N, C-alpha and C positions, 0 to 999 in steps of 0.2 A: 644762258644756253644758246646754242646755235643749231641751225639745220645742217646735217651732215649728209652729203650725197654719197651713195655707196660706190660711185665710180671713182672717188678719190683714191689715190694710191696710198696715201698716208696722211696723218695729221701732224701738226707741230708737236714736238715732245712736250710733256707736261713739266711742271716745276720740279724742284729738287726732291729726291726720294725722302719720304718721311712717313712714318706710320705709328699711330698710337698702339698700345697693347690691345690685343684682340678683345679682352674683357671690357675695354672702354666702349667698344661698339655693341657688345652683347648685352650690357646692362640696360635695365629699364631707364627711361629718361630721368635724369637727376631732378629736373624741374619740368613739370608737365601740367597740362590742362589749366594754364594760367588764365584767371578770370578776374576782371576789374569790377569793383562794386558799382552800382548805379550812380552813386554820387562821386565816383572817381577817387575816393579817399583810401581804398583798401584793395589789396589783391589777395586772391586765394589760389593755392596751387597744390599739386601733389608732389611729395618728396619721398624718395626711397630711403628707408631707415632699416639697416640690417636685412636688406632684401625684401622688405615689405613696404607697402604704401601708406604714408601718413598724409593728412591734410593740414596745411598750414595757412593761417591768415595773417598777413602783415599790414600794419598801418603804414601809409606812405610818408606822411609828414606829421610829427617827427617819426622817423623810421623805428618801428617796434613790432615785435610779434605779439598779437593780441588774442590769438586762439589757435588751438591745435586739436586735431583728432588723432589719437595714437594709431599706429599701424595694427592691422588685424590680418587674418587670412583671407578676408573678403577682398575682391578686386574693385578698385575705384574705376568707374566708367565715365563719370561726368560730374562737373561742378557748375552750378548755376545759381545766381543770386535772385532771390525772390524780391528782396529789397536790400538796403544797405546794412541790415541787421541780421537777416535770415539767409543762410547759405544752404542750398539743397545739394546734398552729396548722394549721388546714386552709385550703388555698388551691385555686384552680382556674385553669385556663388553656384558652383556646380553641385548637383545633388539629386536625390530621388524623393518622390512623394508617394508613399504607398497608397494604393487605392486611386491615385490620380493618374500616374503613368508608370509603366514598368521600365522606361528608358531614363537614362540620366539626362537632366535638363539644366539649362542655365536659368536661375531664379533671380529676379531683380528686387532690390531692396533700397528704399530711399530714406534718407535721414534729414531732419531739420536741425542744422547747426545754428542755434540761437546765440549770437555773440553777445546780446544784451544780458541774457541770463546765464551765459557761460555754460550752456547745457546742450546736449545732443539727444534728440528724441527721434525714435523710429517712426516713420510714417506707415500707416496701415500695418503696424508691427505685430499683428497676430501671426504674421508670417515668420516671426522670430524663432519659432520652433525649428525651422529648417536650419537656422544659423547654428543651433546647438546639436542637431541630430539629423544627418543627411537622410536617414531612413524614416523620418517622422511622418505620422499621418496628420494631415492638415484638416482641422475642423473650424469652419466659420472664418477662415483666413481671408484677408483682403491683400492682394498682392499686385504689383505692377506687372503688366504684360511684358513691357520692355522699356528701355530708356526713351524710345522714340515717341511714345504716346503720352508725354507729360507736358503740360502747359502751365505757365506761371502768370498770374494776373493779380491785380489789386481789386478786391471785392469788398464793398462797404468800408473802404479804408484799411482793410486787413490784407496782408500778403497771403495768397491762397494758391495751393497746388491743385490742379485738375488733371486727373490721370486716367488713362486707358488701363483698366485693371481687370483682375479676375476675382470673383467672389466664390469661395468654396463653401458649399453646403453639403453635409453628409458625403464628403470626399468627391463631390462632383463640382467641377469648375464652370462658371458662366461669365461671359464678358459683362463688364459694368463700367460706368463712369463714376469715378471716385473723387471726393473733394476733401481737402484738409485745410482748415484755417490755421495758419502757422502762428498766429498771435495767441489764440485761445486753445489750440490743440483739438478743437472740435472736428470730427470726421463723420462723413456720411456717404451713403451710396446715393448719388444724384439720380441715376437711371440704370436700370438693368436692360440687357439686350433682350429683344422680343423673341428671337429665335436662336437656338444654340448653334445652328449651322451657318449663321451669318457672321461675316467679318465686318466689324463696325468701327468707324472713326468719327470723332467729334471735332468741330471747328468753332473757335470762340472769337468774340469781338474783344476790343481792348478793355472792356469792363468785366470780362469773365463770363459773359452770357453765351451759352451754346446756341449759335445762330444757324448751324447746319450740321448734318451728319450724313455720312455715306455708308452704305451697306453693300456687301456682295454675298449673294446666296449661291452656295455650291450646287444645290440641286436644280435651280432654275436658270443658273448662269446670268442672273440679273444683277447689274450694278445700278443702285438707285441713290440719287442725291435728294435729300429732304431738307426743307427749311422750317424753322419754328414759326408757327402761326397760332396765337391765342392758346399757348400751352400744348399745342398739338403739332405733330410733324406732318408736313404737307409735301407731297412729291413734287419736285421741280424739274427733274431730268432723270431719265432711265435709259439703259442700253443693255442688250444681251451680248455677252462676250465670253468666249472660252479662254481667252488669253489676257491681253492687256486691258485692264480696267482704266477708266479715266484717272488722271492724276490731279488732285486738288492742290494747286500751287499755293493758295492762301488768299487773304483779303486784299483787294486792290488798294493802291496808295490813297485814294479818296474815301475809302471805307464803305463805298456804295455797293460793291459786288464781290462775289467770290470768283476767283480765276480758276479755270479748269482746262487741262490739256488732254487731248484725245488723240490716240493713234488710230487712224482709220485702216480699213482692210488692205488698202493699197500701199500702206506704209507711210503715207503722208501724215503730218502732225497738224492738228487744228487746235487753236486756243480760243475758248469762248468765255464770256462773262455771264454770271447768273446774278441778276439783281436781287439784293437782299430785301428790297422793299416789296417787289411784286413777283419775283421768280422768273421774270422774262429773260430769255436767252439772247445774248447779243455779242457784238464784237468786243474784244477786250481793251481796245484803245491803242494797243501796240501789236505789231505783226511779227515780233521776233522772239516771243517767249520760248519757242521751240529750239532756240539756239543756245539755251542755258542748261548746264548740267545740274545746277542748284540755284537757290534764290536767297536773297538777303532781306531780312525783316528789320524794320525800325524797332529798336529796343523798348520803346514806350508804347507805340500803337500796335505793334506786331503786324503791320501792313507791309506788303511787298514793295521794296524800294530799289531793288537791283538784283543782280545775279552774277554767277561765274560762268563765263562763256565756255562752250564746248571747245576745248583745245588741249594740246599736250601740256602747255604751261598755264597756270592760273591767271585769268584776266578778269579783273573786277570791273563790272559796269554798273553804274548808278544811273537811274532814270532821270533824276533831277540834275541839271548841269552844275548846280552849286555843290551838290553832294559829290559829284564826280571830280570837281576841282579840288575839293577837300581831300579826297583819297589820293589824287595825283600829287598833292603837296606832301602827303605822308611818304610816298615813294622817293621823293627828292632827298630825304634824309639818308637814303641808302642806295645811291646810284649803282646801276649794273648788278644789283643783287635781287633775289626773289623775296618779295615781301608778302606775307600772308596775315590776314586778320584773325586774331585769336579771340578778342572780345573788345567791347567798348562801353563807355559810360552812357547814361541815358541821354545826355545832351550831345554825345558823340565828339566831345572836345578832347577826350583822352582815350587812347586806343592801346591795347597790348598787341604787338605784332611779333611775328616770328620771321627772322631775317636769315636767309641762307645764301652764302656766297664765299668768294675767295678772300674777302676782307674780314668777315666776322664769324666764319664757320656756321654754327647754328645758334644764333643769338636771340634771346627774348628781350624785348625793349618796350618802354612806354613812350609813346609820342604824345606830347602835350601841345595841342594846336593853339592854345591861348598864349602860352609862353614861348611857343615856337622852339621847343627843345625836345630832343630824343634822349632818353636815359636808359642805359643798359641795366637790366635786372638779373641777368645771369645766362650762362650757357645752358642749353637744353641737355647736353650730354657733357658731364664733367670729364675732363681728360681728353676731350677731342677739340683741337684747335683748328683754325682755318687751314693750317698746313696739313692736317690729317684728313681733309675733305677732298676726295678725288673728283676730277672733272666729270660732269654729266652732260652729254650732248643728246640732241634729238636726231635719231637716225631713221631714215626712211628707205624702204626697199620694196620691190614688187614680188609677190608670190608667183608661183608658176602660172596661174590663170590670169595674172595681171592685176590682181587686187593690191592696192597700196597698203602696206603695213608700216605704221609709225612705231618707233621703239625708243626707249631710253638706253643709251650706251654709256656705261661708266668705265673709264679707263684708269689703270693704275698710275699713280704719280711717279715721275722719275724714270719711266721706261719708254724707250723708243716704240711708238705705236705701230710696230710691225711684227707679224708672226707671234702675236700674244696668245697665251692660253686663254680659253673662253669658258665662261659659265653661262648657260642659257637659263634664265630665271622667269618662267611664265607665272603670271598672277593667278589668284584663286577665282572662285565664282562658279561657272566661268564668266558670268556677266559682271565681274568687277573690273577695276582698272588700276594701274599704278599711278600714284599721285605725282610723281616727279619730285624734284627737290632732293633734300637729304633723306635717304632711305637707309636705315641702319644695316640691313642685310647685304645689299649690293656694295655698300661702302666698306663693310667688314671684309668682304671677299676681294674687293679691289685693293684693300690695304695689304693683302697677302700676295699681290702680284697678278691677279686675274682681271681680264676684261669681263664685263658683265652686260649681257643683252637682255632687256625686258620688252619683248614684243607686245604690242596691243593688238593681238590677233583677232580675226573675225570671231564674233560672239562677245567681244569686250563691251561692257556697258559704260554709260557716261561719256561716250565719244560720238554720239549720234545714232539714230535708229538704224540707219543703213548698215553700219558696221556690225551692230549687234544682231540684226536680222540675218546677216550673211552667215552667221554661225549656226543657224537652225538646220538640223540634220547633219551637221559636220563634226559632231563630237567624235574624237578619235580619227577623224578623216582630215579635212582641210584645216580644221583648227589645230591639228597636230603638224601637218606639213608646213603651215605658216611659220612654225618655229624653226624647222630644219632649213627652210628657204632662207631664213635670216642668217643661219650659219654659212650657207653657201655664198650669200651676198658679201658677208664680211671677209670670207676667204678670198673671194674674187678681188676684193679691194686691197688685199694684202695686209689687212689689219690683224688677222688672227691665223693661227696655225690650225688647219682643219683636222690634224691628227691629235690635237690636244684640246678636245671639247668635251665637257660634261654638262649634264642637265640636272637642275635642282628646282624643286617646287614645293608648294604648300597647298593642301586641300585639293582643288582642281589642278593646281600646279603640280601637286604630288602625283596625281593621276597622269598628267602630261609627262612627268619625268619617267614614270614606269612605262607608259606607252611609247616613249621615245626610244627605249631599248628593247621593248618586247614586240611592238608593232613595226618598228623601223630598225634597220641594222646598218652599221657602218657610219653612223653620224656621231655617236657619243661613245666615249670610252669609259664612262661610269655614270651612275644616276643616284640622286638622293631624293627620297620621297618623304616629306613631312606631312603627317596626317592625310596621306593620300588614299585615293580610291583604287583598289585593285580589281574588285568584282562589281561591275556597274549594275548587274541584275540584283545583287544583294543590297546594294545601296538604295536602289529604287524601292525594293520591297521593304527594307528596314526603315527607310525614312517615312514612307507613306503607308505603312502597315500592310497594304496588299494592293495588287492591281485589280481591284474589284470592278471598277468601271471608270474609265478616264472621264466620262461625262460627269462624274460626281466628285472628282478630285482635281483641284487646280494643280496640286503637286505632281500628280501623275501626268497631267497634261504638259507641265513644264518639261518633264523629262522626255515625254513623247516627242515634243517639239525639237529638243536638242539632239536626242539620241535617234529618233526616227523609228521607235518601236511601238507597236500597238498592244502587245500583251506580253506576259512574262516568259512565254515560250519563244518569242521572236529570236531567230538566230543572230540578229545584230548584236545582242548582248555578248555572245561569245566572240564575235568578230572584233569588238572594241575593248574587251576586258583583258588587261595585262595578265591576270592570273591564268587565263586560258592559253597563254602563249609563252609560258616560262621556258619551254624547250628551245625557243628561239633566242633567249637571252644569252649573250656571250660576253658580258662585261660585269664588273662588280656593282652591287646595289647596296645602298644603306637605307634602312627604314627607320624612321623616328616617329613615335606616336605617343600622345598623352592618354592615360587610362580614363580620364574624365572628359574625353571629347564627346560633346553632345551633338556635333554636326556630322562628322564622319566617324563611325564607330571604330574603336580600337581593334576590333576583330578584323578589320580590313587589312591591317598590317600583319596581324598574327597569321591569318590564312595565307597571305602572300609569302611570308617567311617559310611556312610549312611547305608550300608548293615549290619554292625555289630550292629549299634543302632536299626535298624529295627528288628533284631533278638534278641534284648535285651541282647547283650553281653557287657562285660566290655571293653571300649575303651576310650583312651585319644588321642587328636590330637593337636600337636604343629605346627602352621604355621609360617614359616620364610618368612616374606613379601618380602624382597629384596635379597633373597639368591638363588644361582644357584645349580647345581647338586653336586658340590664338596665342599660345605661349605667353600667358599673362603674368607668370611668376618670374622674378629676377633669377633665382637660382637655376631653375630648369631651362630658362632661355640661355643662360651661360653654358650649361651642360650640353644643350643642343648645338650651339655654335661651335664649341670646342670639338665635339665629336664630328661634326660636319667638315670643319676645316682639316682636321687630322685625316679624315677619309679622302678628301680631295687632294691633299698634298701627297698622300700615299699613291693614289691612283691616277692623278693628273698633276704632276709636279709643276709649280709655276715657273721654274727655271730649268 
């Protein structure tokens, strides 16, 4: 990728025109979540079979399929090796649990794929009732809270899963630390949460011992870090905060301390270490932890050994110079292409990498640092070659108030980059970010002849605290104008035709698409909202039950911060909700929404369609009956993409 200045009149034309069929871009990845076993002898991956996800385990030498989990309606979310015999497969399913929640939720289910016994066993599988009946009542079930609260360790010589879970008793759920011995199948509740109103996380050493825990109390606004001392939890650090709680990065490379990142009131970031021996607070040994968006753990010790720098492009930094030299050697196999780490063996001599670029398209490969060889294992998307991957640049421009906005700009291949039709594609969140590299949706749109702009507008997360904090109070305001300022910058550079611009987005991006044509006029000639928010007041009330008291709800405080509203009657909700401005809409709108959306309720699009029809505006609505918030199913993702492109080609022809 390269930096693109908006003052440039044009770019060099891309290569010869070529485009794979639209369905090649819309399908779920053909080969996904590739994970190499700890001994480096096997790989596990997700493969789509008849539109559903199967899990396959291959032996590398001699090459052979040695295990398969057949496809089901459940959605595979992660594959992780506990050891070279036990593969943990985490799935999720949308559903209800009567007596627990009246809202549809995403429920997490983990499986132990035992390759030695050729057997798949559900972990904490009293939750399996949900698998068979979405309206089941859960009695005594143990379930994962999410994929992110799961740790794998070897305890007493046995591979063991330690999971942040929920224990349901008499239809009431409570947070708990769960444990499962993958060799014997023995499961137990290690600890129950002391208070139901506390959000709790556990942190483990390399032997699976819980050495620290953090809690956040909604009522007192207290975040507390405790260390284990003589079978009791002793407070080591505490702070009162309405918003950002400290982030526990992990255990230091020497194993002596816990690393903790704190955002202070003035916005500065402070990283401190907490001694696991005596709880003393000190300096972490490095002064650059705040410059990383995520961190890298050693696969054996689970200690922090590096991180990904905050940047538009992924930059891997290892703290040990030898580790850095090793990673740099991996990149030399694929010069001038983006290389991302997928997984590695315990000794880190074998790595699965994802390579994106003009030579390889989107390739998955194994790099063997012992034999100094790189071996291709497959394309991530079957049917998409390097010729089908459009060029992606880093484009920067200034918003009206001078704020620098970095963006990804995808240009269609084989077209002179002048006066192109444009699709503005804001990300979700709003505190998410676009990852860069190959992104199936902008690539699909570019393959049809559109330029695609993905601004990392103020409020974007993972790009540094300053940019994220700049979005506070700017929901529907400068977060919105940051997008249209990008359109004006591209038009001034001669790259796009300002009369042929549409806006398309997902989740918060869906809100931004609706707001782009309801709160602004004259910028976009059509809009596509996927799982988008139309009524911000209803979103806040529906998501957090009620605006009872922002002092008692971190969720309400989150929205108070972004929206700038103090109570449900605040007129700001009407000012920034597209549904209150349908009379100002003068372009066609396409709504797409899954009925099993647990994040943005399906009714958000239903109500918007009713309002637009009532105002006699042009609107189309595509309902995805069994789809969640993330378009996780192959068939419905294809349906969504086909409907979207047909709408765009009708209302904003690419030629």
